[in-house]
Backbone bond lengths (Angstrom), bond angles and torsions (degrees), N, CA, C in turn:
res aa  C-N    CA-C-N  psi(-1)  N-CA   C-N-CA  omega(-1)  CA-C   N-CA-C  phi
1 M - - - 1.487 - - 1.511 109.05 -
2 D 1.304 117.71 134.74 1.474 120.16 -179.07 1.506 110.54 -82.93
3 T 1.338 117.18 169.73 1.445 123.69 179.96 1.499 113.42 -56.47
4 V 1.333 117.71 -43.03 1.432 121.57 -175.42 1.537 108.84 -65.30
5 S 1.312 118.92 -43.44 1.454 122.00 178.38 1.509 112.56 -61.75
6 R 1.323 118.17 -44.61 1.430 121.33 178.77 1.544 110.46 -64.37
7 A 1.341 115.12 -44.11 1.471 117.93 -179.80 1.539 110.22 -63.81
8 A 1.303 116.17 -43.31 1.485 120.45 -176.80 1.514 110.02 -63.57
9 G 1.337 117.11 -39.22 1.454 121.84 -177.64 1.496 112.34 -65.83
10 E 1.309 119.42 -21.70 1.469 121.57 -175.63 1.497 111.87 -101.15
11 L 1.336 120.29 0.64 1.468 119.81 -178.62 1.502 111.97 -76.95
12 S 1.340 115.05 140.66 1.437 120.85 171.87 1.530 108.64 -128.41
13 Y 1.310 116.61 151.28 1.476 121.23 -173.13 1.526 106.98 -126.40
14 R 1.338 115.10 143.38 1.468 120.55 172.02 1.525 108.08 -159.25
15 A 1.337 115.39 161.17 1.436 120.66 175.02 1.515 109.99 -75.28
16 A 1.312 116.54 133.68 1.460 120.32 178.54 1.511 111.46 -66.55
17 T 1.302 114.68 155.51 1.450 121.48 173.06 1.537 108.45 -120.24
18 E 1.297 116.53 170.91 1.448 118.50 178.35 1.504 113.85 -60.74
19 A 1.359 116.91 -23.82 1.462 122.02 177.48 1.533 110.76 -66.24
20 D 1.344 117.57 -20.38 1.482 122.46 -178.02 1.512 113.80 -85.07
21 V 1.341 118.92 -12.50 1.451 122.31 -171.75 1.547 110.77 -55.67
22 E 1.337 118.14 -44.20 1.448 120.58 -177.41 1.520 112.64 -60.43
23 A 1.309 118.96 -31.80 1.481 122.45 178.09 1.520 111.77 -86.76
24 L 1.305 117.57 -29.96 1.471 121.14 -175.84 1.522 112.21 -73.41
25 V 1.325 119.75 -40.62 1.468 120.66 -175.77 1.521 110.36 -59.45
26 P 1.362 120.70 -49.60 1.457 118.10 179.25 1.493 114.24 -65.26
27 L 1.354 118.93 -32.12 1.457 119.87 174.75 1.511 111.30 -60.51
28 I 1.354 116.57 -50.33 1.461 121.08 179.47 1.514 112.43 -60.26
29 E 1.349 115.90 -45.59 1.445 118.36 178.02 1.510 112.77 -60.83
30 S 1.326 116.96 -41.27 1.480 120.94 -178.51 1.526 113.58 -63.71
31 A 1.322 116.25 -28.35 1.456 119.78 -178.96 1.520 113.41 -80.67
32 Y 1.349 116.62 -18.59 1.479 119.28 -171.46 1.538 112.24 -119.11
33 R 1.292 118.20 -39.15 1.467 119.98 -167.17 1.498 113.03 -126.29
34 G 1.307 115.70 158.80 1.431 123.54 175.28 1.502 114.40 75.56
35 D 1.332 117.34 178.32 1.452 121.89 -178.00 1.511 112.85 -61.90
36 S 1.328 117.98 -35.11 1.483 119.50 -178.19 1.502 110.25 -62.11
37 S 1.327 118.96 -31.47 1.459 121.50 -179.00 1.552 112.48 -68.62
38 R 1.297 116.56 -20.34 1.492 120.14 179.85 1.524 112.20 -69.50
39 A 1.334 118.78 -15.45 1.478 120.88 175.79 1.514 111.76 -68.26
40 G 1.316 117.38 -23.01 1.479 122.65 177.13 1.491 110.58 -108.08
41 W 1.325 116.54 -179.63 1.454 119.50 -177.79 1.503 113.44 -101.66
42 T 1.329 119.91 -3.05 1.458 121.97 -177.97 1.541 112.39 -93.29
43 T 1.280 120.22 8.71 1.462 122.91 -175.44 1.538 111.70 -59.22
44 E 1.366 113.38 144.27 1.453 119.20 172.29 1.530 108.32 -112.50
45 A 1.357 118.36 14.34 1.430 123.38 -172.58 1.529 114.32 -56.96
46 D 1.319 117.27 -28.69 1.454 120.08 -179.51 1.533 114.17 -82.75
47 I 1.331 115.30 -17.69 1.488 117.27 -179.30 1.495 113.08 -111.70
48 L 1.358 117.70 -19.50 1.463 122.81 -178.29 1.497 109.10 -141.13
49 Q 1.308 115.88 136.03 1.471 119.93 170.57 1.517 107.24 -116.93
50 G 1.321 116.19 -178.26 1.446 119.72 -176.62 1.523 111.77 78.10
51 Q 1.328 116.91 -162.00 1.440 120.05 -173.97 1.526 112.91 -82.58
52 R 1.344 115.46 154.77 1.453 122.44 172.63 1.509 108.25 -94.29
53 T 1.341 117.30 -37.52 1.458 122.71 178.65 1.525 108.70 -155.53
54 D 1.302 117.49 179.80 1.455 122.76 177.78 1.525 107.96 -143.71
55 P 1.332 117.07 171.35 1.453 118.82 -177.39 1.539 113.14 -56.85
56 E 1.329 117.92 -37.28 1.477 120.86 178.07 1.504 111.69 -62.59
57 G 1.342 116.22 -42.09 1.489 119.15 -179.43 1.499 111.42 -66.71
58 V 1.319 117.50 -39.59 1.472 120.41 178.84 1.509 111.12 -68.79
59 R 1.323 115.23 -41.58 1.465 120.26 -179.19 1.568 108.54 -62.99
60 A 1.324 116.91 -38.97 1.470 120.30 -178.16 1.521 109.38 -63.43
61 V 1.317 118.60 -40.39 1.488 120.01 177.79 1.499 110.87 -64.03
62 I 1.301 117.14 -39.49 1.491 122.46 -177.39 1.525 110.04 -68.67
63 T 1.315 119.50 -39.20 1.462 121.31 -170.47 1.536 114.52 -101.08
64 S 1.314 119.12 -10.05 1.472 120.72 -177.50 1.558 108.92 -70.76
65 P 1.325 116.51 140.46 1.469 119.91 174.66 1.567 111.86 -59.87
66 G 1.294 117.31 138.53 1.451 120.39 177.62 1.558 111.86 75.71
67 S 1.323 116.24 16.17 1.454 120.33 -177.93 1.507 109.71 -134.75
68 K 1.320 115.01 148.83 1.472 119.21 172.16 1.487 108.29 -150.38
69 L 1.328 114.43 153.97 1.449 121.16 173.79 1.538 104.15 -110.59
70 L 1.285 115.26 110.21 1.491 121.30 -178.89 1.526 109.47 -80.96
71 T 1.316 118.09 118.39 1.443 120.89 179.27 1.521 108.70 -96.73
72 V 1.327 115.58 147.71 1.435 122.85 -178.88 1.539 106.59 -123.50
73 E 1.298 114.58 124.90 1.481 120.85 179.39 1.496 111.23 -121.15
74 R 1.319 116.06 150.58 1.479 122.85 174.79 1.516 105.58 -135.81
75 G 1.316 116.78 119.80 1.437 120.65 179.26 1.530 110.11 61.72
76 G 1.311 118.02 35.40 1.495 121.53 -178.89 1.476 116.78 76.26
77 E 1.344 118.42 1.17 1.454 123.64 179.59 1.507 110.49 -103.92
78 L 1.343 115.93 134.09 1.460 120.19 176.61 1.527 109.24 -70.21
79 V 1.342 118.00 120.19 1.441 121.62 -178.05 1.523 115.08 -120.06
80 A 1.329 116.53 -12.24 1.471 118.58 -178.77 1.534 108.22 -166.99
81 C 1.367 112.69 167.46 1.499 119.26 175.42 1.517 106.75 -160.26
82 C 1.349 113.93 162.09 1.459 120.82 170.96 1.515 109.12 -154.72
83 Q 1.301 114.53 147.57 1.473 123.80 178.86 1.535 107.13 -87.38
84 L 1.361 115.51 134.59 1.440 121.32 171.43 1.518 107.14 -125.95
85 E 1.320 115.64 129.14 1.447 119.93 179.88 1.515 111.03 -133.75
86 H 1.339 116.60 129.99 1.439 122.65 -178.00 1.529 109.63 -81.27
87 R 1.335 115.69 120.01 1.484 121.06 179.88 1.517 108.27 -130.51
88 G 1.330 116.54 80.55 1.443 121.44 179.43 1.516 113.27 64.61
89 D 1.336 115.80 -121.80 1.483 119.63 179.05 1.545 113.04 -80.95
90 A 1.282 117.51 0.97 1.470 122.16 -177.27 1.540 109.42 -127.17
91 A 1.295 113.62 163.38 1.466 121.50 169.77 1.490 106.63 -120.78
92 Y 1.368 115.34 148.49 1.444 121.13 174.91 1.507 109.56 -102.06
93 F 1.320 115.97 135.86 1.467 124.43 179.54 1.522 107.31 -112.13
94 G 1.316 117.97 122.21 1.474 120.34 -179.27 1.491 110.74 -154.94
95 M 1.349 115.65 -174.92 1.425 124.47 177.75 1.534 110.49 46.80
96 F 1.315 115.43 40.21 1.491 120.39 -178.45 1.531 109.48 -81.93
97 A 1.326 114.52 119.49 1.446 120.45 -179.95 1.486 112.37 -135.74
98 V 1.334 117.34 128.58 1.459 122.10 174.21 1.543 103.35 -120.92
99 S 1.353 115.62 136.41 1.448 121.32 177.65 1.484 111.08 -46.36
100 P 1.328 122.58 125.54 1.459 123.11 -176.70 1.553 113.58 -53.22
101 A 1.303 117.57 -33.10 1.485 119.40 -178.82 1.543 112.05 -66.80
102 L 1.334 115.52 -19.90 1.460 121.39 -175.91 1.538 112.84 -106.34
103 Q 1.311 116.81 -1.07 1.475 119.58 179.95 1.491 111.63 -69.05
104 G 1.327 117.24 148.03 1.457 121.59 179.02 1.495 114.99 86.84
105 A 1.336 117.22 4.79 1.454 120.56 -179.46 1.504 113.34 -107.51
106 G 1.347 117.12 7.04 1.462 121.14 176.20 1.522 115.25 96.76
107 L 1.329 116.80 0.26 1.466 119.22 179.55 1.536 111.67 -65.25
108 G 1.300 118.97 -39.33 1.449 122.01 -179.91 1.502 111.63 -56.15
109 K 1.336 117.43 -45.71 1.495 120.59 178.10 1.498 110.53 -57.94
110 Q 1.294 117.60 -45.53 1.466 123.38 -177.99 1.547 109.99 -62.17
111 I 1.318 115.00 -45.22 1.498 120.10 -175.56 1.557 109.09 -68.68
112 I 1.288 117.79 -41.05 1.484 120.14 179.81 1.521 107.79 -62.88
113 A 1.310 118.86 -44.07 1.452 121.36 179.60 1.507 111.29 -61.91
114 E 1.341 117.56 -40.14 1.471 119.57 177.34 1.539 110.40 -67.79
115 A 1.350 117.76 -39.02 1.471 120.08 177.95 1.523 110.15 -61.88
116 E 1.347 117.44 -43.07 1.484 119.42 178.75 1.525 110.49 -65.00
117 R 1.331 118.99 -40.75 1.460 121.97 178.82 1.561 109.34 -62.94
118 T 1.321 115.82 -43.40 1.488 120.65 -178.69 1.486 111.27 -60.03
119 V 1.334 119.50 -49.38 1.473 122.25 -174.63 1.553 111.13 -69.24
120 R 1.380 116.18 -32.42 1.473 117.53 173.81 1.496 111.04 -66.16
121 A 1.363 115.09 -46.53 1.483 119.43 -175.62 1.536 111.26 -69.34
122 E 1.320 118.61 -42.80 1.475 121.16 -174.55 1.512 114.30 -84.27
123 W 1.298 117.05 -33.77 1.461 118.69 -173.31 1.526 113.63 -121.56
124 G 1.346 117.68 -5.81 1.449 120.66 177.46 1.517 115.59 61.95
125 V 1.346 116.42 27.89 1.454 120.84 -177.02 1.517 110.88 -77.39
126 S 1.343 114.65 158.65 1.477 120.40 -178.34 1.543 112.41 -106.85
127 E 1.342 116.48 -9.89 1.473 119.60 179.45 1.502 111.35 -141.20
128 M 1.313 114.34 153.47 1.466 121.51 168.61 1.491 108.24 -115.10
129 H 1.303 116.87 133.05 1.448 124.37 -179.48 1.550 109.02 -114.63
130 M 1.262 116.77 149.14 1.480 122.06 170.95 1.495 109.26 -154.05
131 T 1.341 116.03 158.04 1.434 120.02 174.24 1.502 107.82 -118.19
132 V 1.334 116.80 140.07 1.450 123.40 179.97 1.517 108.02 -133.32
133 I 1.326 116.37 141.07 1.470 120.58 178.38 1.557 105.33 -59.97
134 S 1.296 116.12 126.77 1.447 122.58 -168.40 1.554 113.55 -63.76
135 V 1.321 119.40 -21.67 1.458 121.00 179.83 1.530 111.83 -85.54
136 R 1.350 118.95 0.76 1.466 122.78 -179.14 1.519 109.71 -89.21
137 D 1.326 116.14 67.19 1.455 122.64 -176.09 1.520 114.85 -53.15
138 E 1.350 116.62 -45.65 1.447 122.55 -177.89 1.516 110.47 -63.54
139 L 1.333 118.32 -42.53 1.431 123.50 -179.63 1.538 109.89 -67.92
140 I 1.324 116.82 -44.75 1.437 118.92 177.16 1.502 113.41 -60.94
141 A 1.349 117.32 -37.64 1.480 121.83 175.60 1.535 110.44 -62.87
142 F 1.359 117.30 -38.63 1.452 121.11 178.06 1.536 108.97 -59.98
143 Y 1.287 118.21 -47.93 1.451 122.13 179.64 1.543 111.60 -66.58
144 E 1.300 117.71 -36.54 1.491 118.67 176.49 1.523 109.77 -62.40
145 R 1.319 117.58 -37.50 1.473 119.25 177.96 1.543 110.75 -66.45
146 R 1.315 117.64 -19.98 1.493 121.88 178.02 1.526 110.36 -91.38
147 G 1.356 118.29 5.01 1.440 120.69 177.15 1.526 115.62 99.97
148 Y 1.303 117.82 0.69 1.447 120.03 176.85 1.502 111.29 -80.53
149 R 1.342 116.81 146.65 1.468 118.84 -178.67 1.526 107.87 -123.40
150 R 1.326 112.72 143.47 1.467 120.62 173.80 1.530 111.82 -68.24
151 T 1.300 117.38 135.49 1.473 119.57 179.83 1.525 112.45 -104.13
152 G 1.311 118.44 -14.33 1.478 120.79 -174.77 1.514 111.49 75.79
153 K 1.319 120.58 -0.65 1.453 123.64 178.46 1.513 108.00 -82.58
154 M 1.312 116.51 117.04 1.447 122.41 -175.66 1.538 110.77 -110.22
155 T 1.308 115.80 149.83 1.468 122.57 170.79 1.534 104.65 -131.60
156 P 1.331 115.50 147.79 1.467 118.47 -175.94 1.543 112.29 -71.29
157 F 1.331 115.61 149.99 1.424 121.70 172.90 1.526 106.42 -73.64
158 P 1.350 119.75 143.21 1.461 121.39 -177.64 1.556 112.69 -79.88
159 Y 1.323 114.20 68.12 1.456 120.15 177.02 1.515 108.71 -54.23
160 G 1.332 117.16 137.51 1.432 121.88 176.43 1.513 112.87 93.15
161 D 1.327 118.12 -12.97 1.480 120.73 179.19 1.526 107.51 -104.49
162 E 1.329 117.01 93.54 1.446 121.62 -173.38 1.525 113.79 -66.57
163 R 1.319 118.43 -4.90 1.493 119.62 173.61 1.529 109.70 -63.16
164 F 1.359 118.02 -22.73 1.443 122.59 -177.16 1.557 111.00 -105.88
165 G 1.294 116.31 5.28 1.459 120.11 177.32 1.519 112.18 111.08
166 V 1.354 114.23 171.77 1.441 120.69 -179.72 1.564 106.51 -111.00
167 P 1.324 116.30 107.57 1.479 119.17 -176.11 1.561 111.35 -61.82
168 Q 1.319 114.17 142.48 1.451 120.34 175.65 1.519 112.46 -105.48
169 R 1.316 117.10 7.45 1.433 123.64 174.26 1.509 110.95 -152.44
170 D 1.306 117.66 163.85 1.481 119.06 -170.27 1.527 114.28 -105.92
171 D 1.324 116.84 15.11 1.475 121.09 -176.69 1.534 113.30 -115.34
172 L 1.305 118.23 25.65 1.462 120.82 -175.63 1.514 111.14 -85.50
173 E 1.312 116.25 136.99 1.428 124.90 172.16 1.504 108.65 -156.58
174 F 1.319 116.17 164.68 1.471 120.34 -178.04 1.531 108.21 -105.12
175 E 1.358 113.92 138.15 1.470 119.71 175.06 1.509 108.22 -111.29
176 L 1.341 115.13 136.25 1.452 122.71 177.57 1.527 109.10 -76.67
177 L 1.321 116.70 126.73 1.503 123.39 170.16 1.493 107.89 -111.93
178 V 1.348 116.58 141.20 1.424 122.27 -177.26 1.499 111.13 -132.29
179 K 1.348 116.16 144.48 1.464 122.18 173.64 1.497 109.08 -133.82
180 K 1.325 116.76 129.56 1.447 121.08 171.99 1.503 108.40 -75.75
181 L 1.297 116.83 133.00 1.483 121.46 -178.66 1.549 108.28 -100.30
182 G 1.350 113.06 136.21 1.468 119.92 -173.80 1.454 114.61 -74.38
């Protein structure tokens, strides 16, 4: 049995609670920002510094109506999470974080598939939406391999709002990616 199969067989999923905030914030930060994020391939450390989120932002995802933060555990340890938000006929996928030490082993594919299954089962939606920083070519290619398509619809990066980080370049914007769910 290969590493991916063993890891996938041990994953468990549940909705986060407010008691999880203290563990979730450092997981999310480690996947995106700072030197620890460089152990994985999803780092934003070269384009954004500062924080990715904070306890208030994570708590808001957990407690907002029509929203959940799906936690992923392996062997009782928190290893990943993703935000799911019900938006009419679609669901929004965001705040996706896999522990940098576990990236590249196929967990992301498994988690995305579970997130898609969850939103179809719980909300009956026909599409999954996400926004990705448009200069993140490798990450966008990863999502395209999962069936997401670029729409060309852009929204501005919130320059000046350090809750989302401190940009290291002036050409950041978000692109909407969409996937039809079967």
